[in-house]
C-alpha positions as CSV (number, residue, x, y, z in Angstrom):
1,M,-8.7,38.4,-49.5
2,T,-5.0,39.1,-49.8
3,S,-3.0,37.7,-52.6
4,W,-1.0,35.2,-50.4
5,F,-4.3,33.9,-49.0
6,K,-5.7,33.3,-52.5
7,E,-2.4,31.6,-53.5
8,M,-2.6,29.3,-50.4
9,Y,-6.3,28.6,-51.1
10,R,-5.4,27.6,-54.7
11,T,-2.5,25.5,-53.5
12,N,-4.8,23.6,-51.0
13,F,-7.4,23.1,-53.7
14,V,-4.7,21.7,-56.2
15,F,-3.4,19.4,-53.4
16,M,-6.8,18.1,-52.7
17,A,-7.8,17.6,-56.4
18,L,-4.5,15.8,-57.2
19,Y,-4.8,13.6,-54.2
20,A,-8.4,12.7,-54.9
21,A,-7.6,12.0,-58.5
22,A,-4.7,9.8,-57.6
23,V,-6.6,7.8,-55.0
24,I,-9.6,7.2,-57.2
25,S,-7.4,6.1,-60.1
26,I,-5.7,3.6,-57.8
27,F,-9.1,2.4,-56.7
28,V,-10.4,2.1,-60.3
29,R,-7.2,0.4,-61.6
30,S,-7.2,-2.2,-58.8
31,G,-11.0,-2.8,-58.6
32,D,-14.0,-3.6,-60.8
33,P,-15.5,-0.2,-61.7
34,I,-18.1,-1.7,-64.0
35,S,-20.1,-3.1,-61.2
36,V,-22.5,-0.7,-59.3
37,S,-22.1,-2.6,-56.1
38,W,-18.3,-2.0,-56.3
39,W,-18.9,1.8,-56.3
40,V,-21.3,1.5,-53.4
41,G,-18.5,-0.2,-51.4
42,T,-15.7,2.0,-52.7
43,V,-17.2,5.4,-51.9
44,P,-17.0,5.0,-48.1
45,F,-13.4,3.8,-48.4
46,F,-12.6,6.7,-50.7
47,I,-14.0,9.2,-48.1
48,W,-12.0,7.4,-45.4
49,C,-8.8,7.6,-47.5
50,V,-9.1,11.3,-48.4
51,A,-10.4,12.7,-45.1
52,P,-7.0,12.9,-43.3
53,I,-5.7,15.0,-46.2
54,F,-8.7,17.1,-46.9
55,L,-9.8,18.0,-43.4
56,P,-6.7,19.9,-42.3
57,L,-6.4,21.7,-45.6
58,I,-10.0,22.9,-45.3
59,V,-10.0,23.8,-41.6
60,V,-6.5,25.3,-41.3
61,R,-6.4,27.6,-44.3
62,R,-3.7,30.1,-43.3
63,S,-0.7,28.0,-42.6
64,W,2.0,27.2,-45.2
65,F,3.5,24.7,-42.6
66,V,0.2,22.7,-42.5
67,T,-0.1,22.8,-46.3
68,V,3.4,21.6,-47.0
69,S,3.3,19.0,-44.2
70,V,0.0,17.6,-45.3
71,G,1.3,17.6,-48.9
72,A,4.3,15.5,-47.8
73,I,2.0,13.1,-45.9
74,A,-0.2,12.8,-49.1
75,A,2.8,12.2,-51.3
76,Y,4.2,9.5,-49.0
77,S,0.7,7.9,-48.7
78,L,0.3,7.7,-52.5
79,N,3.7,6.0,-52.7
80,V,2.6,3.5,-50.1
81,Y,-0.8,2.9,-51.9
82,V,0.9,2.4,-55.3
83,D,3.6,0.2,-53.9
84,S,1.1,-1.9,-52.0
85,M,-1.4,-2.3,-54.8
86,F,1.0,-2.6,-57.8
87,G,4.4,-3.2,-56.4
88,P,6.4,-6.5,-56.3
89,G,5.1,-7.6,-53.0
90,L,1.4,-7.8,-54.1
91,R,-0.6,-10.1,-51.8
92,S,-4.2,-11.0,-51.3
93,T,-4.3,-8.7,-48.3
94,S,-2.7,-5.7,-50.0
95,A,-6.1,-3.9,-50.3
96,L,-6.1,-3.6,-46.5
97,I,-3.8,-0.7,-46.9
98,F,-6.9,1.4,-47.7
99,A,-8.3,0.6,-44.3
100,F,-5.2,1.0,-42.1
101,L,-3.1,3.7,-43.7
102,P,-5.6,6.5,-43.0
103,I,-5.2,5.7,-39.3
104,Y,-1.5,6.5,-39.6
105,Q,-2.3,9.6,-41.7
106,W,-4.6,10.8,-38.9
107,I,-1.8,10.4,-36.4
108,A,0.7,12.3,-38.6
109,V,-1.9,15.0,-39.3
110,G,-2.6,15.3,-35.6
111,L,1.1,15.8,-34.9
112,V,1.3,18.5,-37.6
113,L,-1.7,20.3,-36.2
114,A,-0.3,20.1,-32.7
115,I,3.0,21.6,-33.8
116,N,1.2,24.3,-35.7
117,F,-1.0,25.1,-32.7
118,F,2.0,25.4,-30.3
119,A,4.0,27.4,-32.8
120,I,1.2,29.9,-33.2
121,R,0.7,30.0,-29.4
122,S,4.4,30.6,-28.8
123,Q,4.5,33.3,-31.4
124,N,1.4,35.0,-29.9
125,S,2.8,34.8,-26.4
126,Q,6.1,36.4,-27.6
127,L,4.1,39.2,-29.3
128,D,2.1,39.7,-26.1
129,G,5.3,40.1,-24.1
130,L,6.4,43.0,-26.4
131,D,3.4,45.1,-25.3
132,D,4.7,45.4,-21.7
């Protein structure tokens, strides 16, 4: 592996670890972690919440654009989670953010992956034109 690839791999791992730690800390702080039944219900939501961030970082491993864009999506999402769960507008339905925000994350990640795909495709077609 080249050094820049190792650096990107480490960066992706750090993004994923920090995001997972932040989301689980929000879950624990806003829930009842003493109860076993709470953990049984929380694990699927945790997977649902981290999947839009983890999947592109695992699948697309050689793109700084994807890494930085997904990192920005993760940072904004954490801001929304914290504001919804601990902010001044706390309501009885605030926890629904864990069900609905990942849908918007998937849409944003889809746009990032589409832009990355078309940028790579455009770059490859320009390089193919140089061969003629």
